[in-house]
N, C-alpha and C positions, 0 to 999 in steps of 0.2 A: 767620389767626387762630391763635394758638398754643393747644395744648390748655389750658395752665394759665390763660388769659385768657377762654377761651370761657364763654358763659352756661352751657353744659352742665356744665363743670367747677365753676364756681362754685355752681350749683345742687346738684350731686351732692356737692360737698364739704361743703354744709351739711345739717343735718337739721331736719325739723319735729318737735320734741318733744311728741308726744301724750302721753295718759295712759299710764302704765306697763302692760305687759301682764300679765294675770292668767291662771291656769289655767281659770277658768271662762268668760272671754272668748274664749279661744283654742279651747278644746275642749269643756269641759262634761263631764257625766257623772261617774262614780266610778271607782276603781281596784279590782283584784281580787287582783292578786299584785304582786310587786317588778317583774316585767316590765312590767305595765300602769302602775305608778307611774312607771316610766322615760317611758313613752310620753306620759304626760300632765305631764312635768316642765315647770317653769317655763322661759319662753323664755330662751335663752342668747344674748345679743348677741355675745359673743365668737365663738361658733361660726358665727353667721350671716356676721359680718364675714370670718372665715377662709374659709369655703366660697365666698361671693361674690366675693372677691379672687382665690382660687385659679382660679375660672372666668371672670374677666373681667367680673362682673356688678357694676353701680353700682346702688344703691339710693337712693331720693330721701327717705326718712323714717327715723326712728329705727327701729332693727331690733326692738325689743320694744315699740314703741308700740301702742295699740289702733287699728290700721290697718284700720278697717271701711270701706274704699272700695268704693263702689258702681260708679263709673266714673271714667275719667281720660282726658285728651287733652293732647298737647303742641302747642304754637303752631308755625306752620311754620318759624319762626326758630329754635326750640329754647329760647327764653328763658324762657317761661312755662309753666307746668304747671297745668292745671285739674284739680282733683280734687273728687269729691262724696262727701259724707258722708250721714248719715241725715237731717240737717236742714238740708241746703243745699250750695251750691257755692263753691269757693274758688279763688284763683288765687295761686300762688307765683312771684315774680320772682326768677329765678336770679342776676340781677346785684346786686340790693340786698337780696335775702332777705326782701323785704316780703311779707306775707300779706294778701290782699284778699278780703273776702266779696263774692260776686257779688250784686248788690242785687235780687234776685228772690224769689219764693215757691220751695219746694223743688221742683226739678226732677223730672219724672216719668221721664226717660229721661237717656241720655248727651248731653253737649253736643258741639258741634264748632266748631273754629276755622275761620273763613272767610278770614282774614288774620292778621297779627300783632297787631293790635288788636281784631278783631271776633269775638265768641264767640256762637253761636247756642245758645239755651237752650230746651228744650221745656217747657212748664208745663201744668197740668191746665186745664180749662175754668173761667172765673171764677165765683166764688161767685154762686149763684142762677141760672146759666145754664139755659135750656131746652133746650140741644142738647149733644151730647157732644163737641163740636169741641174739640181742643187749641189752645193758643197757643204760638207761638214768638217769643221776644224776641231781638233781637240786641243784646248789650251791647258797646258801644264802650269798651275799657277806657282808652284814652288820653283821650278826650272826656268819660267817665263819663256816657254817655247810654244809653237804652234805645229801641229801635224795635220796635214789635209787627208781625209778618207775619199777615195774616188767611188763613184757610184754612178749609175745610169737610172736614176729616179729623179722625179720632179715633185713639187708640191710636198716635200717631206715634213714630217711633223710626228707626234707622239714620242719624241726622244725620251729615252729612259735607259737605266742600267740593264745591260743583257747578262747572259751567263758568263762566269769566269772574268769578270771586269771589262766585258765588252759592251757594245752599244746595240740597242734595239731601236728600231723605228719603223715607220710606214711611210710609203710613197707611191707615186703613179708610175708604172711602167710605160713602155712605149705604146701600149694598146689602151692606156687609160685606166687600167684596173689598179686599185690600191691594194697593196699586199704588205706584209711584215718581213723585215729582213734584220739579220743579225751580223754584226761586224766583229771579227776577232780582235781581242785587245792586243795581242802581240803583232800580228800582220796586218790588220786591217782589212783583210778578205772577207767580202760580204757572202752571205748564205741565205736563202729563202727560209722562212720559218712559219710556222702556224698556217699551213696551206688551207686548213679547213675554215678559216675566217669567213664569216658572212661577207656579202658583197657590200662595197661602199661603206666601210666602217668610219664613223666620224670620231671615235675615241678608243684608244687602246691602253689598257693597264695591265702589266704581267707582273705577277709575283712569283718568281721561280722557287723562292723558299716555301711558299704555301702550295705551289702547283696549281695555281689559278689565274684565270685570264678574265678581265673585266672588258666588255666590248660594247659599244654603243653604235647605233646606226639611226637614220632619220625615223625608223619606225620604233626605236626604244632601245633598252639596253638588256644584256644578258650576262651570265657568269658562266664559264666553262672550265673544265679541266684542261691541263696542258695538251691532251691528246685530242681535244675537240668534244669531249662528252659534255652535254649540257648539264649544268647543275641547277639553274633556275632562270626563267625569263622574268625581266623586269621592265615592263612595257613603256613606264613613264620616266625612266632613267635616262638623262643625258650624258652622265659619267658614272663608271662603275670601278671602284678602287678597292681591290681586296688588301687586307691587312697582312703583313708578312707571316704571321702565325696561322692565318688561314681560318680563323673562327668568324672574324667580323668582316663586313664589306660595307664601305661608305658609298652612298650615292648622292648624285646631285640631280635634283628635279626642279621644275618651276613650281613656286609656291603659289598660294591662293593669292589672286589679285588684292591689291590694297590701294587706298587713296594716297597719293604723295604729298596731300595737304594736312598740316596740323598734327603730324604723327606724334604720339605720346608713348613713353615708355611704360613698363608695367605699373610702377607705383605712383605715376603722376596723377592718376584719377581712380576714383572708386569705380566699381563695376557698374553701378547705376549711372554715374556721371559719364562714363565711357559710352554707354549705351545711348545716351541723350546727344553726346557729342557726335556719335556716328550717324544718328537720325538727322542732326543738323547739317553734317557734310553732305548726306545724301541729297537733300533738298536743295542745297546751294549748288552741288555739282550738276544736278538736273537743269538749271537755269543757265549753265555756261554753253558758249558755242561749241561747235563739234571740234574745233582745232585745239581746244584746251586738253591737254593729257590728264585724264580723269582717273587712271589707275596705272600702277606699275605691277610688274611680275618680279617679285624677290626670288633670288636663288635660294632654294632651301636644301639642307643637308638632312639626309636619312642614314640610318645604320641598321644593317640586317645582321642578325646573329644566327650563323649556320648551324650551331649546335642545337638550338631549340626552335628555329623558324620564326623568331620574334623579329618584328620590323618596328622601327621607332622614328619618329620625327624629332629633329633637333630645333626646339623653338626658342631658346635663349639667344641665339645668333643666326644670321643670315651670312652665307658665304659661298664662294665659288672657287675653282681651281683647287680643290682639296687635296692634300697629300698626307700620308701617314708620316710623321716626323721620326726618321730612322733612329735618331740618337736617343730618343726617350720612349719607351714603349707605351702605347695607348695615347700618345699626344697627337694631335692633328693640326695642320697648318692650312690656311686658306686665305683668300682675298677677302677682306672684311667688307661686307655690304650693309650690315645693321646689327644692332643689338636690341634685344626685347621688343622687337616690331618696329623699331625706329631706324630709318636709313640715316647712316653716318657717312663721314668721309672715308674714302678708300684707304686700306691699309694692309700690311701683310700681318696677319694674327696667328697666335699660337694658343693652343688650349689643351688641358689634360682631360681626356675623357674617362680615365680610369675608375674614378669613384662613380660615375653615372653608370658606367658599363657594369661595374661590381653590383649595384643596386638592382639594376634590370635583371642581372643574372639571378638575383635572389627572389624576383618576383615584385619588387618594389618599383615605383615610378618616381624618379627624382624630379626636382624642379628643373624646369627647362628641356624635360624631355616628355614625349607623348606616345602612347602605343597607337600603332596602326594596326598591325597583326600581332595578336596575343601569342606569346611563346606556347609550345606544347607542354612544357613542363616548367616548374618554378623552384625545383629542389635546390636548395642552396649549395649541397655538396656538388651537385652535378652543373649547375647553371651559373655558378660564380665565375667572374672574370678571373684569368690568371693573373697572380700578383705581379706588380711592375718589378723587374729584376734589379732597378736601381733605387727601390724604396724599402 
């Protein structure tokens, strides 16, 4: 399939024009000086397109739309993008550009594609229910049908594909303990899985292909084998997402605090001018009252190479809700937060990590990546990323 005719190219070549961005929607608050006024300037779609193109990032929606996405998920074939707004869920078709409303009540958490046609959507208990048990309905996009899965779990989340086309999720049982359950694709019958999970997991990502389980708790993250064998602790990780082939693991962590005022992309200032600007900002912020937000914590992405132990910081983009894009190997999708150290309007983003991973595997450090833990070896024959099967 050529890039120009792929569902991916068709989807990302189009945009969903939501309402125009506004200062209040994006930021809120008031300005104090010209510096702050620049920080709260209206969304600049040209700047976003330029920075995204420069870093090889594709966005699915209008750059300055009111992109208040709560959740998103790509279908396994890359053709359909599910996204969730305040009042419901929607599916965009990348080939026809059609937009379909998922015919359910407002989902309470993120949905998950079980196949190219089947989407699992978590809902609140029915009106008038005497128990707190959630419902999960499976929407068949092609047949336009809904099937409900029965469960005795509340506060369900972490929906994702289970084994053999089934569903995997976590939920609270009657004792208040969060555990993982698998639902059979044919019968919908639930069964407990991963009984060794740590208490109170805040995130779960399982790759049955790789035999790996990423788990996060309030204390941090960890990577396990399916049988519960610990692979590594990741104390600062808020999300741990293993790649289906098992070599790479994506992490979400809190980035270093940055000032929200007068952010500049990499090439806007020389290093000397940038340092002067940072010093000026620091003095200005010290004079502001306590109620002024003086820093933000950007969501940072990192990648761990299990083959050589290397750990790398992604510096060319900030993002969260990362997922490996199953339709193209080594692609990753995330909710865009910023590019080149500059906060931008929220969007669903997609980028190819293949070349950066290949260079890192050879012991080189590409632009936009930073070494945190040096790899144990840099031999090109052993450390090079596997080639993309579609390239």
